[in-house]
N, C-alpha and C positions, 0 to 999 in steps of 0.2 A: 348410506343407503346406495343399495344396488341398482343398479342402473337399467334403463327401461327402454324399449325398442319399439317398432312398430311392429304389429301382429299383421302384416302384409296388407290386404286391403280394407281389413275387418272395423278398420278407425280405432283397435284397440292398443293402448300402449301396455306391453306386458313385459314384465320382469325379466333379466336375460338368463336367469336361475328360476328352474321349474320346481317343484315342490312334488317331486315324484313318488308314487305310492305303488311303485313297482314290486317284482318279488323277486327280483335278481340281490337289490338291496335287501330288501324284507323287511324294514322296519314297521311299514304300514300294515304289515302279514302279520307277524308273529314278534313283531316289538308288545310290550306293555302299556297299556293305555296310556299313564302318566307322562313316560319317555316319549310317546307319539304328540303328546300334547305339549309337552316341553318344546321338541323339535321343531313342530308347526305353529308354537306363539316366537319363537325364536326366528322363527323365516319373517313370519308378518312382521316383526320387527323392523327388520330390516328392509322390507320393501315387497317382498316375494308378493306376487298377486295371480300366481297360474297353482292351481293342484289339480296331477293330471293321474287318474286312474284308470281301471279296466275292470272288466267283470272275469277276466282269466287269473288276473291277480289273487292266488290264494282260493279262487274258487267263491267268489264273492264278499271274503273277507276284507279286501281292501277296502272296498266300496263302503262297506258296513261301519269300516274305523272311521275313514275320511267323514260320512256319514253326520257321524258323533260327534266329530272335532267341528264340524260346519256349524252344528245345532249349538254349539255351548261356545267357540269363538266368534262365529257371526261376521268372518271375513269378508271385506269388500274384494271381492277374488273372481277371475273366470275359474270355472270349472269344467273340467273336462273327462270322457270315459268313453266308450269304445264298444264295437261289435265285431265278434268274429265270427262268420256264416260256415260251419261244418260243412263238409262233404255231402252229407245225407238232406241238407235243406237248400241244395242246389236248383230243385222246382219249386221252391216258396222263398225267395229271399226277402220280398219283401214282410212276410208276414214274420220272418225270423228276426229281422230288424227292429220292427214294432214290439215283438215280444223280448227282445233282449234291453232295450231300452226300457221297457214298463218293468221289467225286472231290476234293472238298475236303479233308475229312478224309487222304487220301492226301497230299496238295499240302504239307499243314501237318505232317504225321507223327503224328497224333493220333489218337485213339480216338474222342472225342466231342469236341462244342463247347456251350458253356454257352447260346449265344442262337442260336437259327435263324428267318431274318428274311427273309419273302418281300419280294421286291424290283420285282413289276412294280406297276404305278400302276393306280388303277381307273377303269373306267367304265360306264356301266347299260348299253352293248353289247358289252362286252367284245370289240370293234373293236384290230384292229391286235396290238402286245403286251402290251395291259390286260388286268384280269379283272373280274370282276364281284362282286359282295359274293356272291352264291349261290354261285359258285364256289369261293371262299376260305372259305366255311363249308361248304360239302358236299362238295370234294374237298381243299382243301389242308389244312386243319384237319386233318381226319381221318389225312391221310398224316403230318403232323408230330407227331399224338399216340400212333401207333405209332410212328415213332421216338425220340420221350421214354419209350413203354414199355421201349423196347431198350434205352437208358442212351446214347443217341446224341447225343440234345441233352437241356437242362434245362427252357429256356422257349422260348416263339412269340413271333415276333415280324413285325408286317409294317411295309412301306412307304407313310403315309398320304398319298398323292401321289394327284391325279386328283378325279373327282366326289365334292364334299361329301356328297352323299346315300350314295352306294355307301359310302364311308369310315364315313360314323355309322350305317349298320347292323353295320359290322364288331365296331366300338366296342361298342355296345348289346348284341352278343350274349356280352359278357365272356367270350371264349375267349382274347385275346392278352393277353401279358402287358406287348407293350411295343408304342411305335409311332414310327417316323420322321416328325417333323413339321418343316415347313416355316416357320420362322420367323424373321425379322431385321429392321432398323430400317427396311427397304424396305416391307414387308410385315408388320406386327404382327396380322396378321387374325386369327391362329391363338390370338391371348391380350387380345385388345381388340376392341369392337366396328371395325366398317369403315365408314366416312362414305361417304355417296353420293358416288359420281363419285371414287370414289378408285382408281388405276392400277393394279391389283392381283388376283389372285384373291383371293377371300372364303373364308377357313377355321371361320368363326364360332365363333370362340373354341375351336377343334378341341384345344388344348393343355391349356388350365384342364378343360375334358369331358372330354378321355383322363384326367388326371390324378383328377378326382371319379370314375371308374369306375373306379379303383384302377392303371391302365395307366401303366408306366414309359414315359416322355418324353424323347426323343431329339431333340434341336434338331437338324437339318440346314440347310444355306444358311445361317449365321450371318453369311458373308460375300459372303451373295450371288455363290456361285463366283469373288468375289474380289473383283466392284465394290467393296463398302463399303471395302475399301485406299485408294478414289479415285482409282487408278490404271489406266490403259488397258493398262502392258504387262505382259506375262504371263511367269512363270519359264517357261525350257524344258522345265521336266521337267513342266509341268500341262498340259493341257488348251491348246490353240491356242484352242479356240472354243467359250465356255461356254456354252450355250442356258439362260439363265434360268427358273429353275421360281418360280411363285407370284409373280413381281415384275414387272418390265420385260419388254415386246416384243423389245429387245435388248441386249446389255450396258455399250453406250457412255450409253443413256440412263440405266442404272442408276446409270454410274460420274458422271455427270452430276449425278444427283440424290443419290448420298453427297456429294459436294463440299459439298452445302450444308451437312453437319452441321461443317464446319471451325469454324465461330465455337464449339462447344465446345471444339476443340482451344483456338483461342487463349484460351478463358477459364479452360482450366486445368482443364477435368473428366475430360482424358483426352489422354495424351503423342502420340497418332497417332489417324487414325480406325479403323484397325484392333482396336485397345486398346477405342476407343469402343463397336464394336460388338459386340466378345467379352462387355465388362463390361453392355453392354444385355442381352444374352441371357441373362446370369447373372441380372439383376435381376427376372428373372418366374420368383413362388414355383411356378409349376405345371412348371418345368423340371426334369426328372431330372439330364440331363447333355448336352454341347454337344459336336459334332464340328465340327473346326477344319481348314478342309485347308491343308495345310504344301508345301511342297518342299525343305526346309531344316533344316538343323537350328537354325539363327538363330530362323527361323519358329516350330517348336516352343517353345525358349526365352521366346520373345515372349509368345508365346499362354499359356504358364505362370505369366509377370512378370503377366500382364494378367489372370488369373484371381485371381490372388493377393492381388490390389490389392480385389477383392471388387464387387459390384455398383456400379453408376452411383450415387449420390446423387439423393434425391428432386428436386432442383434441377435435374440433369443430365436426367433422366427427362421432367422438365416442358418443359423447351427441347428433345429431343428430337422430344416429342409437338406442340409449336407447330410446328416443320418440316417434321414430317409432312404435317400440314394445308397446308401450301404445294403438295404432290404433287395435291391435289385436285381435277376437273377437268382435269387433261392427261391427253391421252393414251397408252394403256397402252405 
């Protein structure tokens, strides 16, 4: 059975593998109903108890499909969705949050979700589709709290991407129960100090600091959008183009760096690069759960198999660190 860890201060024990319903992999957006059910049933059999979706995954299709599965399978699981506030709604943040949640609940045929997460990135100027920490703490959090009082959500979360200074302000406020944190073998800065000249955004040990603040950590981009498989070809169900977040400047460069980890597979530390990347994330003690983008039933089964093998060994982790050092000084 899959290991469970504390989800921050929530009191919940969450499986270290989340059943992600995102569009990067695409199973819950473009897969057929029978395969989606097989995959979810397999995950539940192995102890997965967290399902994550969002309105933006297939323009609501993921939420609709997840709702059908929940109705049929009736799992005892934590259900999470998100809200993204477009720039056009900056003057009506609370109203947009309320409307988004009602739309999500309608698509999933539910009266509440366990975790409701802000999906915007953070920036000090709030330009484009970003929000500032002040907007989040002054407007988003109060709206979330009202929804919690109404029994429509249980826990508050946010996506900790963008400017690290703004992210830190939200973490320090102590109001969020969870944070989605970017961390993978190409960019370990959320769990380890980053060397000068390392070609990635520096998250300054964000995952460890969030855990210390009592925030449940949801590790995202574990496979760097698929690049850590070492393969350029993408499954037709997933995104055709994946913009890297916190790693290299383009997918091809991420794939090239991922392939440098092949010696660990040859040495027997993992069966393949995908397994290596998943077990690398699992080895981080500050991780609560990790999301792996999947396109097929076989990929779900592979992720479960990797997780059940447990974290990478200390020797393998040392080898990963050695290879990461070869990235220093390269262009991002």
